[in-house]
DSSP file (Angstrom, degrees, kcal/mol; ACC not computed):
  #  RESIDUE AA STRUCTURE BP1 BP2  ACC     N-H-->O    O-->H-N    N-H-->O    O-->H-N    TCO  KAPPA ALPHA  PHI   PSI    X-CA   Y-CA   Z-CA
    1    1 A M              0   0    0      0, 0.0     2,-0.4     0, 0.0   101,-0.2   0.000 360.0 360.0 360.0 133.7  -96.7  -18.3   41.1
    2    2 A T        -     0   0    0     99,-2.1     2,-0.2   101,-0.3    57,-0.2  -0.662 360.0-128.3 -84.9 135.2  -95.1  -19.3   44.4
    3    3 A D  E     -a   59   0A   0     55,-3.5    57,-2.4    -2,-0.4     2,-0.4  -0.603  22.6-147.9 -79.2 145.4  -96.4  -22.4   46.3
    4    4 A L  E     -ab  60  31A   0     26,-0.6    28,-2.8    -2,-0.2     2,-0.4  -0.969  16.9-179.4-118.7 127.1  -97.3  -21.7   49.9
    5    5 A V  E     -ab  61  32A   0     55,-2.7    57,-3.3    -2,-0.4     2,-0.6  -0.985  15.1-155.1-128.6 131.1  -96.9  -24.2   52.7
    6    6 A V  E     -ab  62  33A   0     26,-2.8    28,-3.2    -2,-0.4     2,-0.6  -0.917  14.3-173.5-104.8 120.7  -97.8  -23.7   56.4
    7    7 A L  E     +ab  63  34A   0     55,-3.2    57,-1.0    -2,-0.6     2,-0.3  -0.942  25.0 134.8-123.3 110.6  -95.8  -26.1   58.5
    8    8 A A  E     - b   0  35A   0     26,-2.0    28,-2.7    -2,-0.6     5,-0.2  -0.963  58.8 -72.0-155.4 167.5  -96.7  -26.0   62.2
    9    9 A H  E >  S- b   0  36A   0     -2,-0.3     3,-2.4    26,-0.2     4,-0.4  -0.368  81.5 -60.3 -66.3 135.0  -97.5  -27.9   65.3
   10   10 A A  T 3  S+     0   0    0     26,-2.7    -1,-0.1     1,-0.3    25,-0.0  -0.341 118.7   8.7 -61.6 142.1 -101.0  -29.6   65.1
   11   11 A P  T 3> S+     0   0    0      0, 0.0     4,-2.2     0, 0.0    -1,-0.3  -0.834 107.7  83.8-102.2  28.5 -103.6  -28.2   64.6
   12   12 A L  H <> S+     0   0    0     -3,-2.4     4,-2.9     2,-0.2     5,-0.3   0.919  91.4  51.8 -63.4 -47.0 -102.2  -24.7   63.9
   13   13 A A  H  > S+     0   0    0     -4,-0.4     4,-2.0     1,-0.2    -1,-0.2   0.949 114.2  43.0 -55.8 -48.5 -101.5  -25.3   60.1
   14   14 A S  H  > S+     0   0    0      1,-0.2     4,-2.0     2,-0.2    -1,-0.2   0.868 113.4  52.3 -68.4 -33.2 -105.1  -26.6   59.5
   15   15 A A  H  X S+     0   0    0     -4,-2.2     4,-2.1     1,-0.2    -1,-0.2   0.922 107.9  50.7 -65.4 -42.6 -106.5  -23.9   61.6
   16   16 A L  H  X S+     0   0    0     -4,-2.9     4,-2.8     1,-0.2    -1,-0.2   0.868 107.0  55.6 -66.4 -36.1 -104.6  -21.2   59.6
   17   17 A R  H  X S+     0   0    0     -4,-2.0     4,-2.8    -5,-0.3    -1,-0.2   0.938 108.2  48.1 -59.6 -44.0 -106.0  -22.8   56.4
   18   18 A E  H  X S+     0   0    0     -4,-2.0     4,-2.0     2,-0.2    -2,-0.2   0.925 110.6  50.8 -60.6 -42.1 -109.6  -22.4   57.7
   19   19 A V  H  X S+     0   0    0     -4,-2.1     4,-1.8     1,-0.2     5,-0.3   0.945 112.0  48.4 -55.8 -52.9 -108.7  -18.8   58.6
   20   20 A A  H  X S+     0   0    0     -4,-2.8     4,-3.5     1,-0.2     8,-0.3   0.889 110.2  49.4 -51.2 -47.4 -107.4  -18.4   55.0
   21   21 A A  H  < S+     0   0    0     -4,-2.8    -1,-0.2     1,-0.2    -2,-0.2   0.789 106.6  59.2 -71.2 -29.0 -110.4  -19.9   53.4
   22   22 A H  H  < S+     0   0    0     -4,-2.0    -1,-0.2    -5,-0.2    -2,-0.2   0.918 120.8  23.8 -57.2 -49.3 -112.6  -17.6   55.5
   23   23 A A  H  < S+     0   0    0     -4,-1.8    -2,-0.2     1,-0.2    -3,-0.1   0.819 138.6  24.7 -89.6 -38.4 -111.0  -14.5   54.1
   24   24 A F     X  +     0   0    0     -4,-3.5     4,-2.3    -5,-0.3     3,-0.4  -0.564  64.0 173.7-128.1  67.9 -109.7  -15.7   50.7
   25   25 A P  H  > S+     0   0    0      0, 0.0     4,-0.5     0, 0.0    -1,-0.1   0.795  80.7  44.7 -52.1 -41.1 -111.7  -18.7   49.6
   26   26 A D  H >4 S+     0   0    0      1,-0.2     3,-0.5     2,-0.2     4,-0.2   0.891 116.9  45.1 -78.4 -39.4 -110.1  -18.9   46.1
   27   27 A C  H >4 S+     0   0    0     -3,-0.4     3,-1.9     1,-0.2     4,-0.2   0.861 102.2  63.7 -62.2 -41.9 -106.6  -18.4   47.4
   28   28 A A  H >< S+     0   0    0     -4,-2.3     3,-1.2    -8,-0.3    -1,-0.2   0.684  89.5  70.0 -68.6 -20.4 -106.8  -20.8   50.3
   29   29 A Q  T << S+     0   0    0     -4,-0.5    -1,-0.3    -3,-0.5    -2,-0.1   0.701  98.2  49.5 -72.4 -14.7 -107.3  -23.8   48.0
   30   30 A T  T <  S+     0   0    0     -3,-1.9   -26,-0.6    -4,-0.2     2,-0.5   0.407  88.8 103.8-101.3   3.7 -103.8  -23.6   46.7
   31   31 A L  E <   -b    4   0A   0     -3,-1.2     2,-0.4    -4,-0.2   -26,-0.2  -0.725  61.8-148.2 -91.6 129.7 -102.3  -23.4   50.3
   32   32 A R  E     -b    5   0A   0    -28,-2.8   -26,-2.8    -2,-0.5     2,-0.4  -0.763  13.3-162.8 -95.1 137.5 -100.7  -26.6   51.5
   33   33 A C  E     -b    6   0A   0     -2,-0.4     2,-0.5   -28,-0.2   -26,-0.2  -0.977  10.2-170.0-123.6 136.6 -100.8  -27.3   55.2
   34   34 A I  E     -b    7   0A   0    -28,-3.2   -26,-2.0    -2,-0.4     2,-0.7  -0.918   7.6-159.7-125.7 107.5  -98.8  -29.7   57.2
   35   35 A D  E     -b    8   0A   0     -2,-0.5     2,-0.6   -28,-0.2   -26,-0.2  -0.752  15.7-141.9 -85.4 114.8  -99.8  -30.3   60.9
   36   36 A V  E     -b    9   0A   0    -28,-2.7   -26,-2.7    -2,-0.7   -24,-0.1  -0.670  15.7-140.9 -79.3 117.1  -96.8  -31.8   62.8
   37   37 A Q    >   -     0   0    0     -2,-0.6     3,-1.7   -28,-0.2    -1,-0.0  -0.468  20.1-115.2 -77.2 152.2  -98.0  -34.4   65.3
   38   38 A P  T 3  S+     0   0    0      0, 0.0    -1,-0.1     0, 0.0    -2,-0.0   0.761 114.7  50.2 -57.1 -26.7  -96.5  -34.6   68.8
   39   39 A N  T 3  S+     0   0    0      2,-0.1     2,-0.4     0, 0.0    -3,-0.0   0.333  86.1 106.4 -99.8  10.1  -95.0  -38.1   67.9
   40   40 A E    <   -     0   0    0     -3,-1.7     2,-0.2     4,-0.0    29,-0.1  -0.692  59.9-144.3 -89.6 140.3  -93.4  -37.3   64.7
   41   41 A G     >  -     0   0    0     -2,-0.4     4,-2.1     1,-0.1     5,-0.2  -0.479  28.3-100.2 -95.8 171.2  -89.7  -37.0   64.5
   42   42 A L  H  > S+     0   0    0      1,-0.2     4,-2.5     2,-0.2     5,-0.1   0.835 118.3  56.2 -58.6 -41.5  -87.7  -34.5   62.4
   43   43 A D  H  > S+     0   0    0      1,-0.2     4,-2.5     2,-0.2    -1,-0.2   0.907 109.0  47.0 -62.6 -42.9  -86.9  -36.9   59.6
   44   44 A E  H  > S+     0   0    0      2,-0.2     4,-2.8     1,-0.2     5,-0.2   0.904 111.4  49.7 -65.8 -42.3  -90.6  -37.7   59.0
   45   45 A V  H  X S+     0   0    0     -4,-2.1     4,-2.6     1,-0.2    -1,-0.2   0.914 111.2  51.1 -68.3 -37.5  -91.6  -34.1   59.0
   46   46 A E  H  X S+     0   0    0     -4,-2.5     4,-2.4    -5,-0.2    -2,-0.2   0.951 109.3  50.9 -59.9 -46.0  -88.7  -33.3   56.5
   47   47 A R  H  X S+     0   0    0     -4,-2.5     4,-2.2     1,-0.2    -2,-0.2   0.918 110.7  47.0 -60.2 -43.2  -89.9  -36.1   54.3
   48   48 A R  H  X S+     0   0    0     -4,-2.8     4,-2.3     1,-0.2    -1,-0.2   0.913 112.9  50.7 -63.4 -36.8  -93.5  -34.8   54.3
   49   49 A L  H  X S+     0   0    0     -4,-2.6     4,-1.2    -5,-0.2    -2,-0.2   0.895 108.7  50.9 -63.5 -39.8  -92.2  -31.2   53.6
   50   50 A R  H >< S+     0   0    0     -4,-2.4     3,-0.9     1,-0.2    -2,-0.2   0.942 109.0  51.6 -59.7 -48.5  -90.0  -32.4   50.7
   51   51 A Q  H >< S+     0   0    0     -4,-2.2     3,-1.2     1,-0.3    -2,-0.2   0.913 110.5  50.1 -54.6 -47.1  -93.0  -34.2   49.2
   52   52 A A  H 3< S+     0   0    0     -4,-2.3    -1,-0.3     1,-0.3     3,-0.2   0.726 113.7  43.7 -65.0 -22.5  -95.0  -31.0   49.5
   53   53 A T  T X< S+     0   0    0     -4,-1.2     3,-0.6    -3,-0.9    -1,-0.3   0.059  82.4 102.6-109.0  23.4  -92.5  -28.9   47.8
   54   54 A S  T <   +     0   0    0     -3,-1.2    -1,-0.2     1,-0.2    -2,-0.1   0.358  48.7  96.8 -92.4   8.6  -91.6  -31.2   45.0
   55   55 A S  T 3  S-     0   0    0     -3,-0.2    -1,-0.2     2,-0.1    -2,-0.1   0.701  91.2-121.2 -76.5 -13.1  -93.5  -29.4   42.3
   56   56 A G  S <  S+     0   0    0     -3,-0.6    -1,-0.1     1,-0.4    -2,-0.1   0.265  75.0 117.8  92.1  -8.0  -90.4  -27.4   41.0
   57   57 A A  S    S-     0   0    0      1,-0.1    -1,-0.4   -55,-0.0    -2,-0.1  -0.545  80.8 -85.0 -81.4 154.4  -92.1  -24.1   41.6
   58   58 A P        -     0   0    0      0, 0.0   -55,-3.5     0, 0.0     2,-0.4  -0.234  51.7-155.5 -53.5 148.4  -90.7  -21.5   44.1
   59   59 A V  E     -ac   3  83A   0     23,-3.1    25,-2.6   -57,-0.2     2,-0.6  -0.995  17.2-162.4-134.5 130.1  -92.0  -22.4   47.6
   60   60 A L  E     -ac   4  84A   0    -57,-2.4   -55,-2.7    -2,-0.4     2,-0.5  -0.969  13.0-161.0-113.2 117.5  -92.4  -20.2   50.7
   61   61 A V  E     -ac   5  85A   0     23,-2.9    25,-2.3    -2,-0.6     2,-0.5  -0.879   0.9-161.1-101.2 128.7  -92.7  -22.3   53.9
   62   62 A L  E     -ac   6  86A   0    -57,-3.3   -55,-3.2    -2,-0.5     2,-0.2  -0.958  14.3-172.9-111.6 123.7  -94.3  -20.4   56.9
   63   63 A C  E     -ac   7  87A   0     23,-2.6    26,-2.9    -2,-0.5    25,-1.4  -0.709  23.7-132.9-113.6 165.8  -93.5  -22.1   60.2
   64   64 A D  S    S+     0   0    0    -57,-1.0     2,-0.4     1,-0.3    -1,-0.1   0.950  80.7  17.5 -89.6 -47.7  -94.7  -21.4   63.6
   65   65 A V  S >  S-     0   0    0     22,-0.1     3,-1.5    23,-0.1     6,-0.5  -0.984  73.4-122.2-134.7 131.1  -91.8  -21.2   66.0
   66   66 A F  T 3  S+     0   0    0     -2,-0.4     3,-0.1     1,-0.2    20,-0.0  -0.415  98.9  21.0 -61.4 133.4  -88.1  -20.8   65.2
   67   67 A G  T 3  S+     0   0    0      1,-0.3    -1,-0.2    -2,-0.1     2,-0.1   0.320  98.0 110.6  87.3  -7.5  -86.1  -23.7   66.6
   68   68 A A  S <> S-     0   0    0     -3,-1.5     4,-3.2     1,-0.0    -1,-0.3  -0.445  86.7 -91.0 -91.9 170.3  -88.9  -26.2   66.9
   69   69 A T  H  > S+     0   0    0      1,-0.2     4,-2.2     2,-0.2     5,-0.2   0.860 123.2  53.0 -57.5 -42.3  -89.3  -29.3   64.8
   70   70 A P  H  > S+     0   0    0      0, 0.0     4,-1.8     0, 0.0    -1,-0.2   0.922 115.0  43.6 -60.7 -39.2  -91.4  -27.7   61.9
   71   71 A C  H  > S+     0   0    0     -6,-0.5     4,-2.4    -3,-0.3     5,-0.2   0.921 111.0  54.2 -68.3 -41.9  -88.8  -24.9   61.5
   72   72 A N  H  X S+     0   0    0     -4,-3.2     4,-1.1     1,-0.2    -1,-0.2   0.846 109.1  47.5 -63.7 -31.7  -86.0  -27.3   61.8
   73   73 A A  H  X S+     0   0    0     -4,-2.2     4,-1.3    -5,-0.3    -1,-0.2   0.890 111.7  51.9 -69.0 -38.0  -87.4  -29.4   58.9
   74   74 A A  H  X S+     0   0    0     -4,-1.8     4,-2.7     1,-0.2    -2,-0.2   0.855 105.3  53.4 -66.5 -35.5  -88.0  -26.3   56.9
   75   75 A L  H  < S+     0   0    0     -4,-2.4    -1,-0.2     1,-0.2    -2,-0.2   0.809 107.7  53.0 -73.2 -28.3  -84.4  -25.2   57.4
   76   76 A R  H  < S+     0   0    0     -4,-1.1    -1,-0.2    -5,-0.2    -2,-0.2   0.800 117.4  37.0 -73.4 -28.7  -83.3  -28.7   56.0
   77   77 A V  H  < S+     0   0    0     -4,-1.3    -2,-0.2    -5,-0.1     2,-0.2   0.738  93.6  98.0 -99.7 -23.2  -85.4  -28.3   52.9
   78   78 A A     <  -     0   0    0     -4,-2.7     6,-0.2    -5,-0.2   -18,-0.0  -0.484  45.9-177.6 -67.2 133.6  -84.9  -24.6   52.3
   79   79 A D        -     0   0    0      4,-1.1    -1,-0.1    -2,-0.2     5,-0.1   0.315  42.6-116.8-109.8   1.2  -82.2  -23.9   49.7
   80   80 A G  S    S+     0   0    0      3,-1.6     4,-0.1     1,-0.2    -2,-0.1   0.246 102.6  48.0  80.4 -16.8  -82.2  -20.2   49.8
   81   81 A S  S    S+     0   0    0      2,-0.2    -1,-0.2    24,-0.0     3,-0.1   0.700 122.7  15.0-120.1 -65.3  -83.3  -19.9   46.2
   82   82 A R  S    S+     0   0    0      1,-0.2   -23,-3.1   -24,-0.1     2,-0.5   0.865 130.5  41.1 -83.8 -36.5  -86.3  -22.1   45.2
   83   83 A V  E     +c   59   0A   0    -25,-0.2    -3,-1.6    -6,-0.1    -4,-1.1  -0.942  69.7 173.3-116.7 119.0  -87.4  -23.0   48.8
   84   84 A R  E     -c   60   0A   0    -25,-2.6   -23,-2.9    -2,-0.5     2,-0.3  -0.916  14.3-152.5-125.9 154.0  -87.4  -20.2   51.6
   85   85 A A  E     -c   61   0A   0     -2,-0.3     2,-0.4   -25,-0.2   -23,-0.2  -0.929   9.1-170.1-124.0 149.0  -88.7  -20.4   55.1
   86   86 A V  E     -c   62   0A   0    -25,-2.3   -23,-2.6    -2,-0.3     2,-0.3  -0.991  15.2-149.8-137.0 129.7  -90.0  -17.7   57.4
   87   87 A A  E    S+c   63   0A   0     -2,-0.4   -23,-0.2   -25,-0.2   -22,-0.1  -0.729  70.1  51.3-104.9 147.2  -90.7  -18.6   61.1
   88   88 A G  S    S-     0   0    0    -25,-1.4   -24,-0.2    -2,-0.3    -1,-0.2   0.765  71.0-167.4  99.7  35.7  -93.4  -16.9   63.3
   89   89 A V        +     0   0    0    -26,-2.9     2,-0.3    -3,-0.2    -1,-0.1  -0.181  14.1 164.6 -60.1 137.4  -96.5  -17.4   61.1
   90   90 A N     >  -     0   0    0      1,-0.1     4,-2.5   -74,-0.0     5,-0.2  -0.917  51.5 -92.7-142.6 168.4  -99.5  -15.4   62.0
   91   91 A V  H  > S+     0   0    0     -2,-0.3     4,-2.8     1,-0.2     5,-0.3   0.885 121.3  51.6 -56.3 -46.2 -102.8  -14.5   60.4
   92   92 A P  H  > S+     0   0    0      0, 0.0     4,-2.3     0, 0.0    -1,-0.2   0.923 111.5  47.5 -49.7 -48.2 -101.5  -11.1   59.0
   93   93 A M  H  > S+     0   0    0      2,-0.2     4,-2.3     1,-0.2    -2,-0.2   0.895 112.4  48.9 -62.8 -44.3  -98.6  -12.7   57.5
   94   94 A L  H  X S+     0   0    0     -4,-2.5     4,-1.9     2,-0.2     5,-0.2   0.931 112.7  47.5 -62.1 -45.9 -100.7  -15.5   55.9
   95   95 A W  H  X S+     0   0    0     -4,-2.8     4,-1.9     1,-0.2    -1,-0.2   0.909 109.5  54.1 -65.5 -40.7 -103.2  -13.1   54.5
   96   96 A R  H  X S+     0   0    0     -4,-2.3     4,-1.3    -5,-0.3    -1,-0.2   0.950 111.3  44.1 -64.7 -43.2 -100.4  -10.9   53.1
   97   97 A V  H  < S+     0   0    0     -4,-2.3     4,-0.2     1,-0.2    -1,-0.2   0.838 110.1  55.4 -73.8 -25.3  -98.7  -13.8   51.2
   98   98 A L  H >< S+     0   0    0     -4,-1.9     3,-0.5    -5,-0.2    -1,-0.2   0.860 109.4  48.9 -66.0 -33.3 -102.1  -15.1   49.9
   99   99 A C  H 3< S+     0   0    0     -4,-1.9    -2,-0.2     1,-0.2    -1,-0.2   0.798 122.2  31.5 -75.8 -26.5 -102.7  -11.6   48.4
  100  100 A Y  T >< S+     0   0    0     -4,-1.3     3,-2.1    -5,-0.1    -1,-0.2  -0.001  74.6 126.1-122.8  23.2  -99.2  -11.3   46.8
  101  101 A A  T <   +     0   0    0     -3,-0.5   -99,-2.1     1,-0.3    -1,-0.1   0.683  68.5  64.3 -61.3 -17.7  -98.4  -14.9   45.9
  102  102 A A  T 3  S+     0   0    0   -101,-0.2    -1,-0.3    -3,-0.1     3,-0.1   0.449  84.7  96.8 -83.0  -0.4  -97.8  -14.1   42.2
  103  103 A E  S <  S-     0   0    0     -3,-2.1  -101,-0.3     1,-0.1     5,-0.1  -0.572  92.0 -81.4 -85.9 155.4  -94.8  -11.9   43.2
  104  104 A P     >  -     0   0    0      0, 0.0     4,-2.4     0, 0.0     3,-0.2  -0.102  43.3-111.0 -48.2 150.9  -91.2  -13.2   43.0
  105  105 A L  H  > S+     0   0    0      1,-0.2     4,-2.5     2,-0.2     5,-0.2   0.904 116.3  54.9 -55.4 -49.2  -90.2  -15.3   46.0
  106  106 A D  H  > S+     0   0    0      1,-0.2     4,-1.9     2,-0.2    -1,-0.2   0.902 112.1  44.7 -53.8 -47.4  -87.7  -12.7   47.3
  107  107 A V  H  > S+     0   0    0     -3,-0.2     4,-2.1     2,-0.2    -1,-0.2   0.879 111.1  53.7 -62.5 -44.2  -90.5  -10.1   47.4
  108  108 A L  H  X S+     0   0    0     -4,-2.4     4,-2.7     2,-0.2    -2,-0.2   0.903 104.6  53.8 -65.9 -37.6  -92.9  -12.5   49.0
  109  109 A V  H  X S+     0   0    0     -4,-2.5     4,-2.3     1,-0.2    -2,-0.2   0.976 111.3  47.3 -56.5 -54.2  -90.5  -13.3   51.9
  110  110 A A  H  X S+     0   0    0     -4,-1.9     4,-2.4     1,-0.2    -1,-0.2   0.861 111.1  50.4 -55.1 -40.1  -90.2   -9.6   52.6
  111  111 A R  H  X S+     0   0    0     -4,-2.1     4,-3.2     2,-0.2    -1,-0.2   0.880 109.1  53.2 -66.9 -36.2  -94.0   -9.2   52.4
  112  112 A A  H  X S+     0   0    0     -4,-2.7     4,-1.9     2,-0.2    -2,-0.2   0.929 111.0  43.8 -61.4 -48.8  -94.4  -12.1   54.8
  113  113 A V  H  X S+     0   0    0     -4,-2.3     4,-2.2     2,-0.2     5,-0.2   0.918 115.7  49.2 -64.5 -46.7  -92.1  -10.6   57.4
  114  114 A D  H  X S+     0   0    0     -4,-2.4     4,-3.2    -5,-0.2     5,-0.3   0.969 110.6  49.8 -50.9 -58.4  -93.6   -7.1   57.0
  115  115 A G  H  X S+     0   0    0     -4,-3.2     4,-1.1     1,-0.2    -1,-0.2   0.847 110.0  49.9 -57.3 -35.0  -97.1   -8.4   57.3
  116  116 A A  H  < S+     0   0    0     -4,-1.9     4,-0.2   -24,-0.2    -1,-0.2   0.938 114.9  43.6 -66.8 -45.1  -96.4  -10.4   60.5
  117  117 A G  H >< S+     0   0    0     -4,-2.2     3,-1.1     1,-0.2    -2,-0.2   0.864 112.8  52.4 -68.9 -36.0  -94.7   -7.4   62.2
  118  118 A Q  H 3< S+     0   0    0     -4,-3.2    -1,-0.2     1,-0.2    -2,-0.2   0.775 103.8  57.8 -72.5 -21.5  -97.4   -5.0   61.1
  119  119 A G  T 3< S+     0   0    0     -4,-1.1     2,-0.6    -5,-0.3    -1,-0.2   0.488  90.1  85.0 -85.1  -3.6 -100.1   -7.2   62.5
  120  120 A I    <   +     0   0    0     -3,-1.1     2,-0.3    -4,-0.2    -1,-0.1  -0.882  55.7 132.8-103.9 110.4  -98.6   -7.1   66.0
  121  121 A M        -     0   0    0     -2,-0.6     2,-0.3     2,-0.0    -3,-0.0  -0.994  57.0-104.6-154.5 152.7  -99.7   -4.1   68.1
  122  122 A Q        -     0   0    0     -2,-0.3     2,-0.3     2,-0.0     3,-0.2  -0.636  44.8-177.6 -70.6 129.9 -101.0   -3.3   71.5
  123  123 A V        +     0   0    0     -2,-0.3    -2,-0.0     1,-0.2     0, 0.0  -0.911  52.5  29.5-132.6 162.2 -104.7   -2.6   71.5
  124  124 A G        +     0   0    0     -2,-0.3    -1,-0.2     2,-0.1     3,-0.1   0.888  59.8 155.7  60.5  42.8 -107.3   -1.5   74.0
  125  125 A I  S    S+     0   0    0      1,-0.3     2,-0.3    -3,-0.2    -2,-0.1   0.962  75.9   2.8 -63.9 -49.6 -104.8    0.4   76.3
  126  126 A S  S    S-     0   0    0      5,-0.0    -1,-0.3     0, 0.0    -2,-0.1  -0.988  84.5-105.2-138.3 148.1 -107.8    2.5   77.5
  127  127 A R    >   -     0   0    0     -2,-0.3     3,-2.0    -3,-0.1     4,-0.3  -0.508  30.3-128.1 -69.5 135.5 -111.5    2.5   76.9
  128  128 A P  G >  S+     0   0    0      0, 0.0     3,-1.4     0, 0.0    -1,-0.1   0.797 106.5  60.7 -57.4 -30.0 -112.5    5.4   74.6
  129  129 A Q  G 3  S+     0   0    0      1,-0.3    -2,-0.0     3,-0.0     0, 0.0   0.670  99.6  57.8 -77.5 -11.4 -115.3    6.6   76.9
  130  130 A N  G <  S+     0   0    0     -3,-2.0     2,-0.4     2,-0.1    -1,-0.3   0.455  87.4  94.8 -87.9   0.1 -112.6    7.1   79.6
  131  131 A Q  S <  S-     0   0    0     -3,-1.4     2,-0.2    -4,-0.3    -5,-0.0  -0.776  73.4-131.9 -93.0 136.4 -110.6    9.6   77.5
  132  132 A S        -     0   0    0     -2,-0.4     2,-0.4     1,-0.1    -2,-0.1  -0.630  22.7-112.3 -83.6 147.3 -111.3   13.2   77.9
  133  133 A V        -     0   0    0     -2,-0.2     2,-0.7     1,-0.0    -1,-0.1  -0.684  20.9-146.6 -84.7 124.0 -111.9   15.4   74.8
  134  134 A Q        -     0   0    0     -2,-0.4     2,-0.6     0, 0.0    -1,-0.0  -0.821  13.8-160.3 -86.4 110.1 -109.2   17.9   74.1
  135  135 A V        -     0   0    0     -2,-0.7     2,-0.1     6,-0.0    -2,-0.0  -0.835   4.9-152.8 -97.3 121.2 -110.9   21.0   72.6
  136  136 A S    >   -     0   0    0     -2,-0.6     3,-1.2     1,-0.1     6,-0.2  -0.334  31.2-108.4 -82.2 168.6 -108.5   23.3   70.7
  137  137 A S  T 3  S+     0   0    0      1,-0.2    -1,-0.1    -2,-0.1    -2,-0.0   0.791 121.1  47.5 -68.1 -21.7 -109.2   27.0   70.4
  138  138 A H  T 3  S+     0   0    0      4,-0.0     2,-0.4     3,-0.0    -1,-0.2   0.191  82.7 123.9 -99.5  11.6 -110.0   26.3   66.6
  139  139 A D    X   -     0   0    0     -3,-1.2     3,-0.8     1,-0.1     4,-0.5  -0.596  59.4-142.2 -85.1 133.8 -112.2   23.4   67.1
  140  140 A Q  G >  S+     0   0    0     -2,-0.4     3,-0.6     1,-0.2     6,-0.2   0.662  92.5  78.0 -67.1 -16.7 -115.7   23.5   65.7
  141  141 A V  G >  S+     0   0    0      1,-0.3     3,-1.2     2,-0.2    -1,-0.2   0.942  95.6  47.6 -52.8 -52.7 -117.1   21.7   68.7
  142  142 A Q  G <  S+     0   0    0     -3,-0.8    -1,-0.3     1,-0.3     3,-0.2   0.678 113.7  46.7 -68.1 -13.3 -116.9   24.9   70.6
  143  143 A H  G X   +     0   0    0     -3,-0.6     3,-2.2    -4,-0.5    -1,-0.3  -0.225  65.2 143.4-117.6  42.6 -118.5   26.9   67.9
  144  144 A H  G X   +     0   0    0     -3,-1.2     3,-1.2     1,-0.3    -1,-0.2   0.765  65.8  66.0 -56.9 -24.1 -121.4   24.6   67.1
  145  145 A H  G 3  S+     0   0    0      1,-0.3    -1,-0.3    -3,-0.2    -2,-0.1   0.676  94.5  60.4 -70.8 -15.0 -123.7   27.7   66.5
  146  146 A Q  G <         0   0    0     -3,-2.2    -1,-0.3    -6,-0.2    -2,-0.2   0.457 360.0 360.0 -92.1   1.8 -121.7   28.6   63.5
  147  147 A Q    <         0   0    0     -3,-1.2    -1,-0.2    -4,-0.2    -2,-0.1   0.521 360.0 360.0 -87.5 360.0 -122.3   25.4   61.6
């Protein structure tokens, strides 16, 4: 089983844990979250992350923003084999990894990236009531008397 850690600017990590607990109460209890405070330096964040990843189990660290302190700390800790990091955490990514946490770390990393990307889409381009209905020549709507 892969350990999951969310490492993000406060209060995002804790908020994501609450979202996880809302949808997956049993899985969310194993999720570790580290909120990075504005006054914390990179060395302190790295120390906290190393402590959270010290179990010896494979670890996937989900960070909020590439290039920011949480991600930089994760890059210091990630070794490419036992500890891996993915930046850009969002709810679809988190839910995906919670559902598949028993899979090998490499597979879980791919699922995290796929889940994040598939969860991003433009919605509500136009309201459904403003769309005209296109009736084809074979549409049963025209032939309601035959039903």
